[in-house]
Each structure stands twice: as structure tokens, then as C-alpha cells.
N, C-alpha and C positions, 0 to 999 in steps of 0.2 A: 238624631245627631251626635257622633262620636265625641268622647271628652279632649281632642285634641285641638291644634290650633294651626294653623296656615300662617305665615308673617312674609308677606311680600314687601320689599324694599327696595329703596333705587339705592344704590352705593351707601356710605357710612351717615350720611345726614348731620354732617358736623358731630359726628362722633354719637349723634341720638340714637339710630336704628341699632346698633350692635348693647348699647346698653340698657335700652329698652328691651330687647331679645333676650338679654340674660335673665332680668328680673321677670318676665315673662316666663321665662323655660323652670324659674325656681317655683313656678305654680301649675303650671301644665305643659303635656309632652308637646313641643311645638317643631314643625317641617317649615325651616327656613329657605327662600331661596331670593339672592341679591339679583335683581334685571338688570344690573348696571353693566357687569361682563357679558350679557347676552349681544353686544353689539361684536364681538368678536365670533361669536356661533354661527358656524360655516350656513346653518339651515334657516338662519334669520336674514342672508346677506341680500335676498330679494327684495325684503321688510326695508332694509336698510337704504337701499337703491332706492326705492318709490319714496322713503322719507327723503331723502337728501334732494332729488325732484320738487317734492312739496314743498321743504324749508323756501328754493331757491325761489321757486314762485312766487311765496310770500313776502319775499324782500327783507334786504340787510336786515342782518342779527338775527333772524329766528333760528335756533336749533335744529337738528334733523329729528332728537329727542323730544320735539313738542309739536308734533305733526300728527295726522289720524294713522298715516299710514305705519310707524313704528310702534307704537300702542297696539296696535292693530295684531302686526304679527307677534307680536308677545305675547298676546293676550292668547292668541293660540296655540305657542307654543306651551304655556302655562296650564293651558287647559290639556296640552296631550300627557302631561305629566302626573294629570288625574290632580290638581290642587285647586278646582273649581268644581265641587261639588258640593252635594248637601250633605255630607255624611260630618265635615267640619266647617266650623266658622273662618273666615280667613278675616285677617287684618291687614289692608293696606297703607303701608306708611308713606306718609306725605301724597298730594293730587298728582304729581309728575307721572305717575307711571299711567294713570288714565285707563285702568283696565276696568271696566264694565262686566261684573260676575254673571252669568245664567240668571233666569230667575228662579227664585228659590232657594238660592245661597246665601246663607246669613252672612251678613260681612260688616264691617268697619273702615272707614280712613281715619288714620291720625296725622294732622298737618300741623305746620307752623304758619304759611300761608296758600292761598289761593289763586288761580289764576288773574280773575279780577279785583285782586286788593290792590290797593294801592300800594304805589312804592316810597314814593319818596316827593315832598311837600315841592321841593326846589325844584321839581318835574312839572309840578301845576301852576307855578305864575307864570304870568307872561314872559314870554324868553327862554321858557326852561326846555333843555336840549332833550328832555327823555333819556339821556344816555342810562341810567338805572333803571329805567322801567322793563319788567318781564315782557317776551317778546314770545308770541304763538300763532298758531296757524288757525284760523275757523274752525278747521277740522278736528283739532286737539282740543280747544274747547268744550264744543259739545259732546266730547267722551268726558272730558271734566263733568260737565254739570251733570251726564246722564251717572256716571259713579257716584257724584254725591247723592243725587235725588233719590236714588237707589237704594242707599247704605242705609243700616239697620239705626246706625248710630256716627257722626262724624264729633270725633274729638280735636280739640285746637287747643293752643298752647297758651293764646291769650285772648281777651275779648276782642277785640278791634278785628278780628279774622271772623268772630262771630258773626259782631253786626252785618259783616258784609255776607256773610253766607244766608243770612235772614234779609238782608234786603234788596241785594244783586242775584240771588241764586233761588229766592223765595222758599226757603228751607225752612220747615218747622222747626221753631227755636226749641221745641218738646227735644229734637233731636240731634240738637247739639249741646255737646258739653264741652267745657273751657276748664282742662284738668292740667294745665304748666306744663313745666317739663323738668326731668329731673338736672342738677349739675354735674358739669364734667370733673370737677374737680371739690372733691369730696368735702362738705363745712364741717368747720369745726362744732363742738359738740355745745359750746356756747361764744358769745361774741367776745373776742379780746379786749381786754380794757384798751382804752382810748389813750393816744398819747398828746403831750401838750405841744403844740407846735410853739415854735422859736424863730419859725420865719415860714418863709411861703409853703407850702403843701406839696409833698413830692408827688408829681402825677406817674401813672400808669396807662397807658394803652394797649389794649389785647386785639388782637384783628389779624387774618391772614391775608387780607384783600385791602391795601393799602389804600387806595384809591375810594373803591364802595365803601372803606368803615371812616372817609373823611381824614385821612391823615395827611393829606398837601393842608386843610382847614387850619386841623389842629398846629402845624408846623407854623403857621402864620399867625395863630394866635399866640403861642405860647413865646417864638421870637420876640414879639413886642412885651411878653412880660418880661422875657428874659431882659429887654432891654432897660424894662424900670426898674429890676431886680434881680441881678446874675446869681441868685443864690436859689431860683426856680432850678429845678432838674426834671427831667421827662423819661422816662425808659418803655421802650417801645418793643412788644413781645408778639411773637408770628408774623411780623412783617414790617419793612423799613423805606423810608428811599432809595434808591440808586444814590450812589456816591458818596463824599464827605457828608459825615451830621452836623448840624448848625452846633453853637456852643450850649452846653448843657442837657444835650441827649445824648443817650446812647441805647444802644440796639441789643435786646437778648437773642433775639434770631427768634428760631421753633423750639419751643419750650415744650418738651412733655408735662402731658398734663398731673403727674406724679410730682414736679418741679414747682408745678405754679402756685402751690402757697408760697412758697421763698420770695416770689414778687409780690404778692398779695401783701404779705405780712410786712416788706419793706416801704411799703405805697400808703399814704395817705388818702389818697383820692383814685379814682378811678374815669377815665377821660373817653368817651369812643363817639366822637361827632360825626356818626355813620350817614351815609346818604339813602341806606337803603336797611331796614330790619325787621323781619317778621315778628322775632319776638326778642330774644338779646340775654341769653343764658351767661354771658359773662358778666351782666350786670346782677343776676339774682348772685354769684357768687361772691362778688364787692360785697354785697350788701349783707349775707352771711357772715362777715367777717367785719361787719361793722364799718365800710369804707362809703362815703359820699358819692353820688354819681354826676357826672356831667356828660348830659347825651345830649339827641334830637328828638323831636317831636314826630315821630315817625312809627310806624307798626304799633306794638303793645308795650315800647317803655314809658307812657306816662303811666300806666299801672302797676309795671315794676317799681319803677322808682317812688312813686309818690311825691311826699314831703321829702325824702331822704336824698335832694340833690338839687341841680339845675339840668332843664330842656331847653333848647334851643333849633331855630332853624336851621335844617340842614344846610350846609354854604354857606353859611354866615359870620364871616368871621369876625366882624364887631362885637356881635351879640356873642360867641365863643369867649372873646376875648374879655367882656366884663362879667359872663359867668364864671370864669376863674378869680377873678375879682371878689365876686360873691362869696366864692368858696372860702378864700382867702379869708376875709373879713368875719363871715358867721359860721368858722368852721364848728366852732363846739357845737353849738344848735344842730347843724348837719351832722354831725356824728353823734348827737343822742337819736335823731331822727331816724339816723340809717342803723344802728345798734337795735331800734324798736320794730323797723321794718324787716331786719334781717331774723329775730326771734318769730316774726307772723310765718316767715316763707320757707324756713329752715325744717318743719316737721312735713311740708305737704311739699316740696319743691325736689321730690326723689324719684327715681326712678321705679322703684318698689311700690312706692304709693300711684303713680301714675299707671305701671303694668296693672295692680290690683283693680283699680277703679275701671279701666278699658276692659277686664275679663270679667269682671263681674256683669259687666252690663251685655257680652258677646256670650256668654256659656250656658 
């Protein structure tokens, strides 16, 4: 087996793919291919047509990328470029590509979630709409199962995904490794000193998908807190609702990663009442700065936040309103817990650390 590595990914993966790729290239020669732009590849036009038809047959909301036809076509294209051979190990980033390398190819998968992983508790209660559930065809799920089953190792960001892989995919726990993820905003070398609150904490929301990240729920709960005390403030980064913003709310728009430290440093609490979250890198970024977090009981958030914040059911405005009150009342204790939690996360939640773990297992 050669010394190089083949790196297959689908898009930027919320910034994770390019940062992991950079860290791996510090360790090994890497040949990378982003399969997302292949949607415009003329030689794959037939696969896209078949995938679109398969998605339509499956019902509303199924993307053509999560069909059996599309990854089958992509795999043929990748194989023709000699990227699925026994000469070099392969890392497939995310389970979305659903590529199943031939027998004898040593490969691993690194992902934040898998197809059968639960998406949101709000969908699971009676009357839940299922609006935020992942959708795919049976053919895509079969390919994803085979890809995961044959992988030398499946690396996941958090323990909830590992539990799903063991329970619902019947993967041997020995072949599953929880490695976390690196932050997109560099962590400070030490937790900044805590500030004394003279009034309500300054809230920060970070998320590029307003509805999915629970923005409407946050505005409802915040409006009630603002009515109680107009000193409450909320800054929105990444996305915001259409139209005028309510009193006390400001929007920073899309903020480059190198400017995010300014927003974290100006905040007292990170609040992301998301409807669905596989991991939650923004939570890690906040904790490494000693900021308590208010999130929801979905995905891996409990494992990230632990006692350094408050988690509420997704879509529950009353619970979120109460959580904001708890944070204000117990801020000093939560800030201390956040500083300790950040100290634990800071050394390991880096892309070089994740890259070393993956490469050591694959080479």
C-alpha cells in the first residue's frame, strides 16, 4: 500500500472538510476530490436524470443526491480516475456520498451523522411534522449501510452517532471511534476572564439556517424576556428573519470565521435552540471561550455542553424562556463550569488532533 491518501468529500461540510484536508496534508500526501461539483459533469448527466426520477418516485422532499442512482454514477466516475484501488487508503467524509469501495480497498468514513440517526425530538412526539427529518430512498440507505459495514473504521464526531451505528447498523463498537471535530474559529490559549454581570447576559445566536437552528423559537422566548427587562440584548450571526428585527435584537449578517472572535468576546451566552444538530461546533467554540451555552436535547449537544449550560426540548418556547432565566440567575456558576469544560475541550477539538487519529488508524 502506498504512502498517500485519497480524500473524498461532498462540499465543505460546514467548513470541516477543507480544514481536515489541510491538517491531513501536514501528515501525508493527499489526493482530494469533491464529488459535489460532479453534478455539473456532462459524463454524469445520465446518472443525474436517473437519480431525479428515483427521488420523485420516493416522494416529496427526497433530494436526488440521496438516491441509489447518483452515488452509483459517482462511484464509477471516481473508479475511472483510479481513486478506489488497493494502492492507497481512502477517507470518505460524510456518509452522504454512499460510495462502496471494492473489496480489498482499505477505507474509513468520517461523519457527523448517519441516515438512520434521529434528527429532532420535536418530530418524534405525537403531532410532530417531521419537517426536519433527513429524507432518502431505500436504495441510498442500502448503499450507506454497505459503505459503513465494510469500512475499516468509522470515525464520528459524537457519541450519539456511535450509539446509532452500534444499535441500528449493527457495527462492531471496536470499529467505531468518537474523535470529535476541530473548531472553525481558533480557540484562545486560555479561557478569558469572566465578567461580572450588571444586568441580563448578552446573548449570541450563531447559525446559517434560521428555521432549522430554531431562530423563530429564540425570538419568541427573547421577546418575553425583553418585555420583563428591556436591558436584554441578542445578536444574530449567520442568519436572521426577514423584515424588521424586534427591539433588543441586532443582526451581524454572515460573519467570516476570522471575525467571529469579536462576537464571542462581546457575548455572555451562546443560544442555539436548534431543531436538528448532529454535533454543534459553535458550542465547542463558545465553551473554549468560557461562555455558557443554551441548546437543545438533540444530537450530541448533551455530550458537548455537560453542566456548562442548559438544554431544552427543540421548539419549546416556554422551556427556552425559563432556561434564559436560569442562566441569568446562575450565571457565575455556569461560567465557571464553562471555563472548566472549555479547558477539557481545547486540546483535543482541533483539526490536527482529529487528522492524526484518523491517519494513524488508516496507514
